[in-house]
N, C-alpha and C positions, 0 to 999 in steps of 0.2 A: 520434463523428465523427472520422475519421482526420486525422492531420496530413499535409499535402501540401507537399512542398518540391521546388524545381527545383534540380538540380545541373548541372555541366558535362557529366556523363555521362548524364543523363536525369532522369526524375521519380521521386520517392521518396514512398511512402505508408506511414505507420506507424499501424496500427490501435490503438484504445484498449486492447484486450486485451494488447498488447505492454507498454504502460506498467503495466497492472495486474499482469501477471505479474512484471515487473521489481521492482515495489514489494513484492509478496508474498514473493518470494524474498529480497529485501534485508531485509525486516522479520524474516523467520524466522531470519536470521543473528544477530539481536540477542539478547543474554542477557536472560532474564526473560519472553520471550513464549512462550506455549503454542501459540497458533494464531490464526487469523482466525475471526471470528464472522459469521454470515449477517447482512447489513445490513438485511434485511426481517423481522426477528424480530417475532413477535406476542405480546402478553400478557406481555412481560417475559422470555420464555424464549429463550435464545440458543443456537444450535447451533454446536458447535465443528466447523469444517470440516476435512476431510481435506486432505492436502497437494496432491492433484490438483485441488482446487476452491478454491484460495486466492483466485482472482479474484472469487468471489462476495462476499467480504468487503471489496471495494475498489471505489470509484467514482472514475472519472477524468473531469475536466472540462477541456476545452481551448478557450481563447479567445485569439485573436491570438498563437498559438504559445507561450502561457504555460500551464503545466500545473498544475492543482490536483488533489490526491489526497485523498480521504477514506478512512480505513482504520478498520475495526471489529475490535478485537483482544481477546483474552483473555490475561491475564497470570498469572504464577505468584504464589502467596501468599508474602508475605515480602519481595518486591522493592520498592524505592522507585519508585512509579509515575511520578513526574516525571522521574527519571533514565532509566528504560527508554523512556519516550515520547520524550524528547530524543534518545536514541541511535537509535531507530527513524526519527525525522524526519531526522536528519543522514545516516544510512546510505542511506535511500531517496532523498533529494535528491541526494546525491553520485553514487550509482549511475546514476540516470536521466539526470542531466546528463552524466555521463561516457560512458555508452553511446550516448546519442542525440544529444548536442550541443544539446539544447533546454533552455530555462530552466524550472525548477520554481518556480512562484510560492509555493505553500503545500502543506504536507503536514499534514492534520488527522488526529489520532489520537483515536478514540473508544474508551475502555476500556469494554467491554460486560460484563466479568465477571472474576472471580479464581478460579483453580482451586486447590483445596486437595487435596493428596495425602493419602491415608489411610494 
């Protein structure tokens, strides 16, 4: 459901995909993240999404102009998970609030896997 706002210049509608794209791009700027995982994985197998389909690993909920974002990520082996997740949350929240002017209530990061390089 898009966000609808009235301004002195007219109406503004922002689609959920805009928030998901901003969140995905922001998260990928963080150190330690390999990529997004498909949020509808079955049988415990998670697909690493390509950069052109980052939004499939992100779910956006908007209620009373407050935004909640669920992100499903895959991290690199050897990073401290709590630090990487905190960086993702901070970066996503800052960028969405900065670019849209709307308040982010929560950013939930679900680590779906760890990639080990051979």
